N, C-alpha and C positions, 0 to 999 in steps of 0.2 A: 688860873687854870688854862685859859686860852693862850696866854703868853708862852707857857711851857709847851703846849701842844704845837703851836706855830713854830717855836724854836726847834723842836725835835723834827717836825715835818720838813722845814726848810733845810735843816742840816742833812737830813737823809737824801733829799732830792737835789741838794747842791752838788753832790758828787756825780750824780747822773747827768745833771745839766752841764756841769763842767766837762764831762766826758764827751757829750754830744757837741758842745761848742768847740772842743778841741778837734773832733773829727770834722765838723763843718768847716773850720778854717784850715783844713788840710794839714794839721799837725805842724804848722809853721813855728809855733812857740811851744815851749814845754808844757806838759799837763799841769804842772805846779803853778804856772802863771795863771791859768784859768781857775784853779782852786783858790788861789789867794785873792782873786778879784771879788767883786760884790757877791756875797752868798745869796742875797735876795734874788738877783738876776739869774744866778745859776739854779736856784730853787724853783723859780717860776718856769724857767725853760725846761728843767727836769720834769716838773709836773705835767707840762703840756705834752712833751714827748712821750711820757709814760701813759697818759690818757689816750693819746693817739695810737700807740702800740697796742694797748689793751682793746680799744675799739676795733682796730684792724684784725686782731687775732679772733676776737669774739665774732665779728662779722664773717670771717672766712670759715670758722668752725660751724657757725649757725647755718650757712649755706650748704655745707656738706652733710649735715645731720638732719636737715628738714625732710620729712617723709614725703613721698610723692602724693599728689592730690588724687583722690578717688573720684572717678567719674560718676555723676549722678545717674541713677537707673533710667530716668526719663530721657536722657540724651543718647542712650545706646540705640543703634540701628537694629531693630528686631525684624525687619522685613526679610522674608525668606523667598523672595521672588527669583525664579529661575528662568533663564532665557531659552 
């Protein structure tokens, strides 16, 4: 069962990895060259890039949706001194 899961996972991520390797090397060789290379390398590279992208998107969305912190009542200045 693990073999089937790994095969499917690496084959899915191999296209992503090949694409980013193709972009990284400035498209000097055709995309098919990177697809036909080692699928394990493409799969690992694709997984790393995908995880980094998901973490980056999650982090940026989390910062925008974090509610502002409420100030504790004991730290509010309640002095009404007038000069």
